[in-house]
N, C-alpha and C positions, 0 to 999 in steps of 0.2 A: 040469492044472487051473489055471485062472487065479486069481490072487490078487485079490480085490476091494478096490479102493481105497476107504477110508472117505470118505464125503462130509461136508462141514462142515455141521452142523445147528445152528440157533440153540439156545442153552442155555435150558432152561426155568428160570423164576424159582423159587427155593426158596419153600417155604411161609413162611419167615421174612421173605423180601423182600416177598411179597404182603401179609403181615400188616402190615409197616411202611408199605406204600403205603396200605393201608386206614386205618390209624391217622392217617396224614398227611391223607388226604382228609377224614376225619371232623373232625379238629381244625380244618383250614382253613375248611371250610364251616360248621362249628358256631359259630365266632366270629361269622360274619355272621348266622346264623339266630338265635342267642341275643341278639345285639345288636339285631336288628329286633323280635323278639317277646318277649324276656325269657325267664326260666327257665320260668315257668308257661305262657306262650303257645306255646312251642316244643314240639311233640310229638316223640316218638321217630321216628314215621313221617316227619315233616318233615325231621328231622335226617338220617335215613338216605337219603331221596330226594335231598336237596341234595348229599350226598356221592356219590350213585350207588352205594351199597353195600347189602348185605342188612341187614334190620332187626336180625337177631341179632348183627351186628357190634358194636353198641353195648354190650350186656351182656358180650359175649365179651372185648372189649378194655378196657372202662372200668367194668364192673360195673353200668352203668345210666346214666340221664340225668344224675344228680347227679355221678357220677364224670367223665362227659364234660364237664360244665360246669366243674368244677374244673380238669380237664386243659386246657380251652380257655383259661382264665385264665393258666395256667402257660405255655401256648403263646404267648400275647400277650407275657408277660414275657420269654420267651426271644427272641422276635423283636425286641423293643425292645433287649434287652441286646446282641444281635448287632450292632446298628447303633451303639451308643454304647460298646461294650466297649473298643475301641482307644483312644479319647480318654480314657475314664474310667481305664483302667489306666495310661495315660501320665501323667496328672496324679497319680494315687495314688502311682505309683512315684517321681515327682519329690518329692512331699511326704514320702514315707518316707525318701528319701535325705537331704533337708535336715534332717529331724528326727534321723536317726541321726548326722549329722555336726555337729549343733548349730548349723546355720545357719538364719537366719530366712527366711521367704518374703517377698520384697519386694512392694510394692504393684504395681509394673510387671509383675512376673511373674504375680502373682495375676490381674491384669486380662487378661493374655494368655491364661491358662488358661481363665478364665471366658468370654472371647469365643469361644474354640474350642468350648467346651461348648455355649454358646448357639447358635452358628451350626450346629452339628451337629444340635441339637434342632430348630431351625427347618426344616432340610432334611427331617428325618424326619417331622415332624408336619404338614407341608403336602403330603406325598406321598399319592398315591391309596392306597397300601398301608395307611396308618394309619387310613383311614376306618372300616373295620369294627371296628378296635380301639377307636376312640373311642366308637362306639355301645355296645359292650359295657361299657366302663369308665364311661361316663356313668351307665348304669343302676346300676352298682355304687357309684358316688359317692352316688347318691340313697338306695339301700338296701343298705348294705354286707353282704356275706356272707363266707364263708370264701374265696371267690374273690378278693375285694378284698385280704384279708390276704395271700394268696399273691403278688399283683402288687406290693402295697405293700412287703412285706418283701424281695422279690427284686430289685425294680428301683427303685421310687420312693424308698424310704428311703435306700438307699446314695447315690443321685444327689443327693437333697436335702441329705444330710449333707456331701457333697463340695462342693456349691455354697455351703453355709453357711460352710464353712471359708474359702473364697475371699472371700465377702462380708465375713466377720468380719475378714479381713486388710485389706480396703479401707476398712472403717469403724473399724478398730482396736478391735474389741469381741470379747467372748467369743462364739464361734460357737454356743454352746449357749444363749445368752440368748434370751429371748422376742422381743426387738427384732430380732435377726438372723434368727431363724426366720421372723418375719413378713416381713422384707425379702426373704428367700429365696423365700417363697411368692409374694409380689407379683411378684418378678422372673420366676420360672418361669411364673406365670400369664400374664404379658404375652407369653410365647411360645406357651403352649398355646391362647391365645385364637384363634389362626389355624386351629386344628383344631376346638376345642370350639364355637366360634362361627363356623364356616367360612362359612356362607351370609351372615351379617351382615357379616363382614369383606370378602367379595367385593363385596357390594352397596355398602358404604361406600366401597370403593376404586375401584369401577367396573370391576372386572376380571371377565372371563368365566371365566378359569381361572388356575391357577398353574403357569407354565412356568419354564424355567431363568432367564429374565430377572427374573421376579417373585421367584423364590427369592433371587437375588442382592440384590434390593432389600430384602427382609425380613431378610437376613443383615446388610446394612448398618445397618438399624435396630437389630438385636440388638447390634451393636458399639456403637452410640450409647447403648443402654440400659446396657451395661457401663461405658462411659466416664462416664456420669452418676452412677454410684454413688460416693459419697464426694466428688465434685467440689464440690457445693454446701456440704456440711458443712465442707470444708476452707477454702472461701472466706469463710465467716462469721467 
């Protein structure tokens, strides 16, 4: 009797793997659907169809449309964090080291760190990937819900606090002061404008799109913005 040699068959994906894929499809597509139509305008049928999944997948994985909406916000926060995490942790680590060793952060080093953060943010927020995030977040800016609280607490607040520390060093002021908080918001806003007012920016610049060369140009402007912080105040 001949021994049958087993053939190599493709492994079936486990139910857990399929479930993870379904969740990922729903989250990725729902960010775009919610951004375009809002929470009220987006139906569960629209959300399921956009993801190419069964309608019952929404209550099964997220408990319903509201759960999916909150999870979509967290998905955006995680996506942004994945892009800025390395820079953010590098700067945080350096600040923690200086504080533990009793050394001050110099203006030159603060400027270097702030430039790196600004240029990283520019590259992220002019990317095509950030377009659906912006639609979603702009709606939340206008009428904040729990979804905004999740994104703000998980991503926006930590980054704003870090930038405030650096701006505070450059202006030699308390980073918790209202003045530094306002300067921080103005600085970050000057970067976010390239995404939040994308069409106006392209029209004003006469650009059809933003490619690698345009990104480098915007990053040069980001460096100039950082260089301008404190320079006029010190010259007076």
